[in-house]
C-alpha positions as CSV (number, residue, x, y, z in Angstrom):
1,M,101.9,86.5,24.7
2,R,100.8,83.4,23.1
3,I,101.3,80.0,25.2
4,A,100.8,76.3,24.1
5,V,100.3,73.9,27.0
6,T,100.7,70.2,26.1
7,S,97.5,68.3,27.1
8,Q,96.7,64.7,25.5
9,N,93.4,65.2,27.2
10,F,92.5,68.6,26.9
11,R,92.2,68.9,30.6
12,T,95.4,68.8,32.5
13,V,99.2,69.7,31.7
14,T,100.9,66.8,30.4
15,G,104.5,65.8,29.9
16,H,106.7,64.1,26.8
17,A,106.3,67.7,24.8
18,G,108.4,66.1,21.5
19,K,105.5,63.6,21.0
20,T,102.7,65.5,22.3
21,R,99.7,65.9,19.5
22,R,97.3,67.8,21.6
23,F,98.0,71.5,22.9
24,L,95.7,73.7,24.8
25,L,96.3,77.4,23.5
26,Y,96.3,80.3,25.4
27,E,97.0,84.2,24.9
28,V,97.8,86.2,27.7
29,G,97.1,89.7,28.3
30,A,98.5,92.8,30.2
31,D,96.9,91.8,33.1
32,G,98.7,88.5,32.9
33,E,95.5,86.3,33.0
34,P,95.3,83.6,30.4
35,N,92.4,83.3,28.1
36,E,91.8,79.9,25.9
37,T,92.1,80.8,22.5
38,G,92.2,77.2,20.9
39,R,92.9,73.8,20.7
40,L,95.5,71.9,18.3
41,D,95.3,68.2,17.8
42,L,98.1,67.2,15.4
43,P,98.2,64.4,13.1
44,K,100.9,62.0,14.2
45,D,103.8,63.4,11.7
46,M,103.5,66.9,13.0
47,T,104.6,66.2,16.7
48,V,107.8,67.9,17.5
49,H,109.6,64.8,17.5
50,S,108.3,63.7,13.6
51,A,107.9,67.2,11.9
52,S,110.8,68.8,9.8
53,P,113.1,71.5,11.7
54,D,112.9,73.5,8.6
55,A,109.1,73.1,7.5
56,P,106.8,75.4,9.2
57,H,104.8,74.1,12.0
58,P,101.4,75.2,14.0
59,L,103.4,76.1,16.9
60,D,105.4,78.4,15.1
61,D,103.3,81.5,16.3
62,C,103.8,80.7,19.9
63,D,106.0,82.2,22.5
64,C,106.4,79.8,25.0
65,I,105.5,76.0,25.4
66,V,104.2,74.6,28.8
67,T,104.9,71.2,29.6
68,G,105.1,68.7,32.2
69,S,108.3,66.9,30.7
70,C,110.2,67.0,27.9
71,G,113.6,65.2,26.8
72,E,117.0,67.8,26.7
73,G,116.6,67.9,22.5
74,F,113.1,69.6,23.0
75,P,114.4,73.0,23.9
76,R,116.8,73.1,21.3
77,K,114.6,72.1,18.6
78,M,111.7,75.0,19.9
79,A,114.9,77.8,20.4
80,R,115.6,77.2,16.5
81,R,112.0,78.3,16.2
82,H,112.0,81.2,19.0
83,I,109.8,79.4,21.2
84,S,110.8,79.0,25.0
85,V,110.0,76.1,27.2
86,Y,108.8,76.2,30.4
87,V,108.7,72.9,32.4
88,T,106.2,72.7,35.1
89,D,104.7,70.1,37.7
90,L,101.2,72.2,37.9
91,T,98.4,70.3,36.4
92,D,96.0,73.2,35.9
93,P,96.7,74.6,32.5
94,A,95.7,77.9,33.4
95,A,97.9,78.1,36.5
96,A,101.0,76.7,34.7
97,V,100.2,79.5,32.2
98,R,100.2,82.1,34.7
99,A,103.4,80.7,36.2
100,A,105.1,80.8,32.8
101,A,104.1,84.0,31.9
102,S,105.2,85.8,35.6
103,G,108.5,84.0,35.3
104,R,107.8,81.9,38.7
105,T,109.5,78.6,39.0
106,T,106.8,75.8,39.7
107,H,109.5,72.4,40.4
């Protein structure tokens, strides 16, 4: 499972998912443990809020996006790309990814 975490500072889970430009990328193995596999630092015109919904996007190969907050339109936009959204109050990215991968609610 490939999970992107909104993280404007590349250290903690941050909110405003539609306007986030920075993401931590994780791969979750069969053991449920997340491994950071990369980082995205998108140009302003590639935020989900600004990008064309019909054009390919760097997040398209993700299964899930973990975020601290998002507007009500964000999950709909992601659903069109077959990406689920998981909103959490956890700030540690690895802990938030573990919770999302296991389906645990965190708020």
